[in-house]
NUVO-805193 format. One record per atom (N, C-alpha, C, O, CB): atom name; residue in one letter; x, y, z; residue number from 1. Coordinates in steps of 0.2 Angstrom, whole numbers, always signed. Glycine has a CB too. Example, Ala and Ser with C-alpha at 12.3 -4.5 7.8 and 13.67 -1.06 7.14 Angstrom:
BEGIN
 atomo residuo     x     y     z num
     N       A   +66   -28   +39   1
    CA       A   +62   -22   +39   1
     C       A   +66   -16   +39   1
     O       A   +71   -17   +42   1
    CB       A   +57   -22   +45   1
     N       S   +64   -11   +35   2
    CA       S   +68    -5   +36   2
     C       S   +64    +0   +39   2
     O       S   +67    +6   +40   2
    CB       S   +70    -3   +29   2
This chain:
BEGIN
 atomo residuo     x     y     z num
     N       M  +289  +267  -625   1
    CA       M  +286  +261  -625   1
     C       M  +281  +260  -619   1
     O       M  +275  +258  -619   1
    CB       M  +291  +255  -626   1
     N       M  +284  +261  -613   2
    CA       M  +280  +260  -606   2
     C       M  +275  +264  -606   2
     O       M  +270  +263  -603   2
    CB       M  +285  +260  -600   2
     N       E  +276  +270  -609   3
    CA       E  +269  +275  -609   3
     C       E  +264  +273  -613   3
     O       E  +258  +274  -611   3
    CB       E  +271  +282  -612   3
     N       T  +266  +270  -619   4
    CA       T  +261  +267  -623   4
     C       T  +257  +261  -620   4
     O       T  +251  +261  -620   4
    CB       T  +264  +266  -629   4
     N       L  +261  +257  -617   5
    CA       L  +258  +252  -614   5
     C       L  +253  +254  -608   5
     O       L  +248  +251  -608   5
    CB       L  +262  +247  -613   5
     N       A  +256  +258  -604   6
    CA       A  +251  +261  -599   6
     C       A  +245  +264  -602   6
     O       A  +240  +264  -599   6
    CB       A  +254  +265  -594   6
     N       G  +246  +268  -607   7
    CA       G  +241  +271  -609   7
     C       G  +235  +267  -612   7
     O       G  +229  +268  -612   7
    CB       G  +243  +276  -614   7
     N       V  +238  +261  -616   8
    CA       V  +232  +256  -618   8
     C       V  +230  +252  -613   8
     O       V  +224  +250  -614   8
    CB       V  +235  +252  -624   8
     N       A  +233  +251  -607   9
    CA       A  +230  +247  -601   9
     C       A  +225  +252  -598   9
     O       A  +220  +249  -596   9
    CB       A  +236  +245  -596   9
     N       F  +227  +258  -598  10
    CA       F  +222  +262  -594  10
     C       F  +215  +263  -598  10
     O       F  +209  +262  -596  10
    CB       F  +225  +270  -593  10
     N       A  +216  +264  -605  11
    CA       A  +211  +265  -609  11
     C       A  +207  +258  -609  11
     O       A  +200  +259  -610  11
    CB       A  +212  +267  -616  11
     N       A  +209  +252  -609  12
    CA       A  +205  +246  -609  12
     C       A  +202  +245  -602  12
     O       A  +196  +243  -602  12
    CB       A  +209  +240  -611  12
     N       L  +205  +247  -596  13
    CA       L  +202  +247  -590  13
     C       L  +196  +252  -590  13
     O       L  +191  +250  -588  13
    CB       L  +206  +248  -584  13
     N       W  +197  +258  -593  14
    CA       W  +192  +263  -593  14
     C       W  +186  +260  -597  14
     O       W  +180  +261  -595  14
    CB       W  +194  +270  -596  14
     N       V  +187  +257  -602  15
    CA       V  +182  +255  -606  15
     C       V  +177  +249  -603  15
     O       V  +171  +249  -604  15
    CB       V  +184  +253  -613  15
     N       L  +181  +245  -600  16
    CA       L  +178  +238  -596  16
     C       L  +174  +241  -590  16
     O       L  +168  +239  -588  16
    CB       L  +184  +233  -594  16
     N       L  +177  +247  -587  17
    CA       L  +172  +249  -581  17
     C       L  +167  +253  -583  17
     O       L  +162  +253  -580  17
    CB       L  +175  +254  -576  17
     N       W  +167  +257  -589  18
    CA       W  +163  +261  -592  18
     C       W  +156  +257  -595  18
     O       W  +150  +259  -594  18
    CB       W  +167  +265  -599  18
     N       L  +158  +250  -597  19
    CA       L  +152  +246  -599  19
     C       L  +148  +244  -594  19
     O       L  +143  +241  -595  19
    CB       L  +155  +240  -602  19
     N       W  +150  +244  -587  20
    CA       W  +146  +242  -582  20
     C       W  +143  +248  -578  20
     O       W  +140  +247  -572  20
    CB       W  +150  +238  -577  20
     N       T  +143  +254  -581  21
    CA       T  +140  +260  -577  21
     C       T  +133  +261  -580  21
     O       T  +131  +258  -585  21
    CB       T  +144  +266  -578  21
     N       P  +128  +266  -577  22
    CA       P  +122  +267  -579  22
     C       P  +122  +270  -586  22
     O       P  +117  +271  -589  22
    CB       P  +119  +271  -574  22
     N       T  +128  +273  -588  23
    CA       T  +129  +276  -595  23
     C       T  +128  +270  -600  23
     O       T  +125  +271  -605  23
    CB       T  +136  +279  -595  23
     N       D  +131  +265  -598  24
    CA       D  +130  +259  -603  24
     C       D  +123  +257  -604  24
     O       D  +121  +256  -609  24
    CB       D  +134  +253  -600  24
     N       F  +120  +257  -598  25
    CA       F  +113  +255  -599  25
     C       F  +109  +260  -603  25
     O       F  +105  +257  -607  25
    CB       F  +110  +255  -592  25
     N       V  +110  +266  -602  26
    CA       V  +106  +271  -607  26
     C       V  +108  +270  -614  26
     O       V  +104  +271  -619  26
    CB       V  +108  +279  -605  26
     N       L  +115  +270  -615  27
    CA       L  +117  +269  -623  27
     C       L  +114  +263  -626  27
     O       L  +112  +264  -631  27
    CB       L  +124  +268  -623  27
     N       W  +114  +257  -623  28
    CA       W  +112  +250  -626  28
     C       W  +105  +248  -624  28
     O       W  +103  +243  -625  28
    CB       W  +117  +244  -624  28
     N       G  +102  +252  -620  29
    CA       G   +95  +250  -619  29
     C       G   +94  +245  -614  29
     O       G   +89  +243  -613  29
    CB       G   +91  +247  -625  29
     N       K  +100  +243  -610  30
    CA       K   +99  +238  -605  30
     C       K   +95  +242  -599  30
     O       K   +94  +248  -598  30
    CB       K  +106  +235  -603  30
     N       K   +92  +237  -595  31
    CA       K   +89  +240  -589  31
     C       K   +93  +237  -583  31
     O       K   +95  +231  -583  31
    CB       K   +81  +237  -589  31
     N       P   +95  +242  -578  32
    CA       P   +99  +239  -573  32
     C       P   +95  +234  -568  32
     O       P   +89  +235  -567  32
    CB       P  +102  +246  -568  32
     N       E   +98  +230  -565  33
    CA       E   +95  +225  -561  33
     C       E   +97  +228  -554  33
     O       E  +103  +228  -552  33
    CB       E   +97  +217  -563  33
     N       Y   +92  +229  -550  34
    CA       Y   +93  +232  -543  34
     C       Y   +90  +226  -538  34
     O       Y   +85  +223  -540  34
    CB       Y   +89  +239  -542  34
     N       P   +94  +225  -533  35
    CA       P   +91  +220  -527  35
     C       P   +85  +223  -525  35
     O       P   +83  +229  -525  35
    CB       P   +96  +218  -521  35
     N       E   +81  +218  -522  36
    CA       E   +75  +219  -519  36
     C       E   +76  +224  -513  36
     O       E   +81  +222  -509  36
    CB       E   +71  +211  -517  36
     N       P   +72  +229  -512  37
    CA       P   +74  +234  -505  37
     C       P   +72  +230  -500  37
     O       P   +67  +226  -500  37
    CB       P   +70  +240  -505  37
     N       Y   +75  +232  -494  38
    CA       Y   +74  +228  -488  38
     C       Y   +67  +230  -485  38
     O       Y   +66  +236  -486  38
    CB       Y   +80  +229  -482  38
     N       R   +63  +226  -483  39
    CA       R   +56  +228  -480  39
     C       R   +57  +224  -473  39
     O       R   +57  +218  -472  39
    CB       R   +49  +224  -485  39
     N       P   +56  +228  -467  40
    CA       P   +56  +225  -461  40
     C       P   +50  +221  -460  40
     O       P   +45  +222  -464  40
    CB       P   +56  +231  -455  40
     N       P   +51  +217  -456  41
    CA       P   +44  +212  -454  41
     C       P   +39  +217  -451  41
     O       P   +40  +222  -448  41
    CB       P   +46  +204  -448  41
     N       E   +32  +214  -452  42
    CA       E   +27  +218  -449  42
     C       E   +26  +217  -442  42
     O       E   +26  +211  -439  42
    CB       E   +20  +217  -453  42
     N       A   +25  +222  -438  43
    CA       A   +24  +221  -431  43
     C       A   +17  +218  -429  43
     O       A   +12  +218  -433  43
    CB       A   +24  +229  -427  43
     N       P   +18  +214  -424  44
    CA       P   +11  +210  -422  44
     C       P    +5  +215  -421  44
     O       P    +6  +221  -418  44
    CB       P   +12  +206  -416  44
     N       Q    +0  +214  -424  45
    CA       Q    -6  +218  -422  45
     C       Q    -9  +217  -415  45
     O       Q    -9  +211  -413  45
    CB       Q   -11  +218  -427  45
     N       P   -11  +221  -412  46
    CA       P   -14  +220  -405  46
     C       P   -21  +216  -406  46
     O       P   -25  +217  -411  46
    CB       P   -15  +227  -400  46
     N       D   -22  +212  -401  47
    CA       D   -29  +208  -401  47
     C       D   -32  +211  -395  47
     O       D   -31  +209  -389  47
    CB       D   -28  +200  -400  47
     N       L   -36  +216  -397  48
    CA       L   -40  +219  -392  48
     C       L   -46  +215  -389  48
     O       L   -49  +217  -384  48
    CB       L   -41  +226  -395  48
     N       S   -47  +210  -392  49
    CA       S   -53  +206  -389  49
     C       S   -51  +203  -382  49
     O       S   -56  +200  -379  49
    CB       S   -56  +200  -394  49
     N       F   -45  +203  -380  50
    CA       F   -43  +200  -373  50
     C       F   -44  +205  -368  50
     O       F   -43  +203  -362  50
    CB       F   -35  +198  -374  50
     N       I   -45  +211  -369  51
    CA       I   -45  +216  -364  51
     C       I   -51  +215  -359  51
     O       I   -57  +215  -361  51
    CB       I   -45  +223  -367  51
     N       G   -50  +215  -353  52
    CA       G   -56  +213  -348  52
     C       G   -58  +206  -347  52
     O       G   -62  +205  -343  52
    CB       G   -62  +216  -350  52
     N       K   -55  +201  -351  53
    CA       K   -55  +195  -350  53
     C       K   -52  +192  -344  53
     O       K   -47  +195  -341  53
    CB       K   -53  +192  -355  53
     N       V   -55  +187  -341  54
    CA       V   -52  +184  -334  54
     C       V   -50  +177  -335  54
     O       V   -53  +173  -339  54
    CB       V   -57  +184  -329  54
     N       G   -44  +176  -332  55
    CA       G   -41  +169  -334  55
     C       G   -37  +168  -327  55
     O       G   -38  +171  -322  55
    CB       G   -36  +168  -341  55
     N       D   -33  +163  -328  56
    CA       D   -29  +160  -322  56
     C       D   -21  +161  -324  56
     O       D   -20  +160  -330  56
    CB       D   -31  +151  -320  56
     N       A   -17  +162  -319  57
    CA       A   -10  +162  -320  57
     C       A    -8  +155  -321  57
     O       A    -8  +150  -317  57
    CB       A    -6  +164  -314  57
     N       H    -5  +153  -327  58
    CA       H    -4  +145  -328  58
     C       H    +4  +144  -325  58
     O       H    +5  +139  -323  58
    CB       H    -4  +143  -337  58
     N       T    +8  +149  -325  59
    CA       T   +15  +149  -322  59
     C       T   +15  +155  -317  59
     O       T   +11  +160  -318  59
    CB       T   +21  +149  -328  59
     N       P   +20  +155  -313  60
    CA       P   +21  +161  -308  60
     C       P   +23  +167  -313  60
     O       P   +27  +166  -317  60
    CB       P   +27  +160  -302  60
     N       L   +19  +173  -312  61
    CA       L   +21  +179  -316  61
     C       L   +26  +182  -311  61
     O       L   +24  +184  -306  61
    CB       L   +14  +184  -317  61
     N       R   +33  +184  -313  62
    CA       R   +37  +186  -309  62
     C       R   +42  +191  -313  62
     O       R   +48  +190  -314  62
    CB       R   +41  +181  -305  62
     N       P   +40  +196  -316  63
    CA       P   +33  +198  -319  63
     C       P   +31  +195  -325  63
     O       P   +25  +196  -327  63
    CB       P   +34  +206  -321  63
     N       V   +35  +191  -328  64
    CA       V   +33  +188  -335  64
     C       V   +31  +181  -334  64
     O       V   +35  +177  -331  64
    CB       V   +38  +189  -340  64
     N       G   +26  +178  -337  65
    CA       G   +24  +171  -336  65
     C       G   +18  +169  -341  65
     O       G   +17  +173  -346  65
    CB       G   +23  +170  -329  65
     N       S   +15  +164  -340  66
    CA       S   +10  +163  -345  66
     C       S    +3  +162  -341  66
     O       S    +3  +160  -335  66
    CB       S   +12  +157  -350  66
     N       V    -2  +164  -345  67
    CA       V    -9  +164  -341  67
     C       V   -13  +160  -346  67
     O       V   -11  +159  -352  67
    CB       V   -13  +172  -340  67
     N       L   -19  +157  -344  68
    CA       L   -24  +153  -347  68
     C       L   -30  +157  -347  68
     O       L   -33  +159  -342  68
    CB       L   -25  +146  -343  68
     N       I   -32  +159  -354  69
    CA       I   -38  +163  -355  69
     C       I   -42  +160  -360  69
     O       I   -39  +158  -365  69
    CB       I   -36  +169  -357  69
     N       D   -49  +158  -359  70
    CA       D   -52  +154  -363  70
     C       D   -49  +147  -364  70
     O       D   -51  +145  -370  70
    CB       D   -54  +158  -368  70
     N       G   -45  +144  -361  71
    CA       G   -42  +138  -362  71
     C       G   -36  +138  -367  71
     O       G   -33  +133  -369  71
    CB       G   -47  +133  -366  71
     N       E   -34  +144  -368  72
    CA       E   -28  +145  -372  72
     C       E   -23  +148  -368  72
     O       E   -24  +152  -364  72
    CB       E   -28  +149  -378  72
     N       Q   -16  +146  -369  73
    CA       Q   -10  +149  -365  73
     C       Q    -7  +155  -369  73
     O       Q    -6  +154  -374  73
    CB       Q    -5  +144  -363  73
     N       H    -6  +161  -365  74
    CA       H    -3  +166  -368  74
     C       H    +2  +169  -364  74
     O       H    +2  +167  -358  74
    CB       H    -8  +171  -369  74
     N       T    +7  +172  -367  75
    CA       T   +12  +176  -363  75
     C       T    +9  +182  -360  75
     O       T    +6  +186  -364  75
    CB       T   +19  +178  -367  75
     N       A   +11  +183  -354  76
    CA       A    +9  +189  -350  76
     C       A   +13  +193  -345  76
     O       A   +19  +190  -344  76
    CB       A    +4  +186  -346  76
     N       R   +12  +198  -344  77
    CA       R   +17  +202  -340  77
     C       R   +13  +206  -335  77
     O       R    +7  +209  -337  77
    CB       R   +22  +208  -344  77
     N       T   +15  +206  -329  78
    CA       T   +12  +211  -324  78
     C       T   +15  +218  -324  78
     O       T   +20  +219  -327  78
    CB       T   +12  +207  -316  78
     N       Q   +12  +222  -320  79
    CA       Q   +14  +229  -320  79
     C       Q   +20  +230  -314  79
     O       Q   +22  +235  -312  79
    CB       Q    +9  +233  -318  79
     N       G   +23  +224  -312  80
    CA       G   +29  +223  -308  80
     C       G   +27  +219  -301  80
     O       G   +32  +218  -297  80
    CB       G   +31  +230  -306  80
     N       E   +21  +217  -300  81
    CA       E   +20  +213  -295  81
     C       E   +21  +206  -296  81
     O       E   +21  +204  -302  81
    CB       E   +12  +215  -292  81
     N       F   +21  +201  -292  82
    CA       F   +21  +194  -293  82
     C       F   +15  +191  -291  82
     O       F   +11  +193  -287  82
    CB       F   +27  +191  -289  82
     N       I   +13  +186  -295  83
    CA       I    +7  +183  -295  83
     C       I    +9  +176  -295  83
     O       I   +12  +173  -299  83
    CB       I    +3  +185  -301  83
     N       D    +6  +172  -290  84
    CA       D    +7  +165  -290  84
     C       D    +3  +161  -296  84
     O       D    -2  +163  -299  84
    CB       D    +6  +162  -283  84
     N       A    +6  +155  -297  85
    CA       A    +2  +150  -302  85
     C       A    -5  +149  -299  85
     O       A    -6  +148  -293  85
    CB       A    +5  +144  -303  85
     N       G   -10  +149  -303  86
    CA       G   -18  +147  -301  86
     C       G   -21  +153  -299  86
     O       G   -28  +153  -299  86
    CB       G   -18  +142  -295  86
     N       Q   -18  +159  -297  87
    CA       Q   -22  +165  -296  87
     C       Q   -26  +168  -301  87
     O       Q   -23  +168  -307  87
    CB       Q   -17  +170  -293  87
     N       P   -32  +170  -300  88
    CA       P   -36  +173  -306  88
     C       P   -33  +180  -308  88
     O       P   -32  +184  -303  88
    CB       P   -44  +173  -303  88
     N       V   -33  +181  -314  89
    CA       V   -30  +188  -316  89
     C       V   -35  +190  -321  89
     O       V   -39  +187  -324  89
    CB       V   -23  +188  -319  89
     N       V   -35  +197  -323  90
    CA       V   -38  +200  -328  90
     C       V   -34  +204  -332  90
     O       V   -29  +207  -330  90
    CB       V   -43  +205  -324  90
     N       V   -36  +204  -339  91
    CA       V   -32  +207  -344  91
     C       V   -33  +215  -344  91
     O       V   -39  +217  -345  91
    CB       V   -33  +204  -351  91
     N       L   -28  +219  -343  92
    CA       L   -28  +226  -343  92
     C       L   -27  +229  -350  92
     O       L   -31  +233  -353  92
    CB       L   -23  +229  -339  92
     N       R   -22  +226  -354  93
    CA       R   -21  +229  -360  93
     C       R   -16  +225  -364  93
     O       R   -14  +220  -361  93
    CB       R   -18  +236  -360  93
     N       W   -15  +226  -370  94
    CA       W   -10  +222  -375  94
     C       W    -4  +227  -376  94
     O       W    -5  +233  -378  94
    CB       W   -14  +219  -382  94
     N       A    +2  +224  -376  95
    CA       A    +8  +229  -377  95
     C       A   +14  +224  -379  95
     O       A   +15  +219  -375  95
    CB       A   +10  +233  -370  95
     N       A   +17  +225  -385  96
    CA       A   +22  +222  -387  96
     C       A   +22  +215  -388  96
     O       A   +26  +212  -386  96
    CB       A   +28  +223  -384  96
     N       G   +16  +212  -389  97
    CA       G   +15  +206  -390  97
     C       G   +13  +202  -384  97
     O       G   +13  +196  -384  97
    CB       G   +20  +203  -392  97
     N       E   +12  +205  -379  98
    CA       E   +11  +202  -372  98
     C       E    +5  +205  -369  98
     O       E    +3  +211  -370  98
    CB       E   +18  +203  -367  98
     N       L    +1  +201  -365  99
    CA       L    -5  +203  -362  99
     C       L    -3  +206  -355  99
     O       L    +1  +203  -351  99
    CB       L   -11  +197  -360  99
     N       I    -5  +212  -354 100
    CA       I    -3  +215  -347 100
     C       I    -8  +214  -342 100
     O       I   -14  +215  -344 100
    CB       I    -2  +224  -347 100
     N       V    -8  +210  -337 101
    CA       V   -12  +208  -332 101
     C       V   -12  +209  -326 101
     O       V    -6  +211  -324 101
    CB       V   -13  +202  -332 101
     N       E   -17  +209  -321 102
    CA       E   -16  +210  -313 102
     C       E   -20  +205  -310 102
     O       E   -25  +203  -313 102
    CB       E   -18  +218  -311 102
     N       A   -18  +203  -304 103
    CA       A   -22  +199  -300 103
     C       A   -29  +202  -298 103
     O       A   -29  +208  -296 103
    CB       A   -19  +196  -294 103
     N       I   -34  +198  -299 104
    CA       I   -41  +201  -297 104
     C       I   -41  +202  -289 104
     O       I   -38  +198  -285 104
    CB       I   -47  +195  -298 104
     N       G   -44  +207  -288 105
    CA       G   -43  +209  -281 105
     C       G   -38  +214  -279 105
     O       G   -37  +217  -273 105
    CB       G   -43  +204  -276 105
     N       D   -34  +215  -284 106
    CA       D   -28  +221  -283 106
     C       D   -30  +227  -286 106
     O       D   -27  +232  -286 106
    CB       D   -21  +218  -286 106
     N       R   -36  +228  -289 107
    CA       R   -38  +234  -292 107
     C       R   -39  +240  -287 107
     O       R   -42  +239  -282 107
    CB       R   -44  +233  -295 107
     N       R   -36  +245  -288 108
    CA       R   -37  +251  -283 108
     C       R   -41  +256  -286 108
     O       R   -42  +261  -283 108
    CB       R   -31  +253  -280 108
């Protein structure tokens, strides 16, 4: 008697599990629903129009701070040196969402 009940329970469980497999989708013409694949956010694109522009250090750059270029505030990083607020700077390049700057007069 127990073997029969165990066999029936196993068969019922097997049928229920089988109904949620890709085989069921093929047999009954159902289309599986898959979650939307993960798409990482797009990286910021470099704004090369800033290269060579001159501005002022809005805050002290030690080595990260902000600069004013054309009246707009931007995050900037130096190449390791400290620049005091108000000192003129020139943009060398754009990297990782920040402007890389140096103080005017420090070019070698």
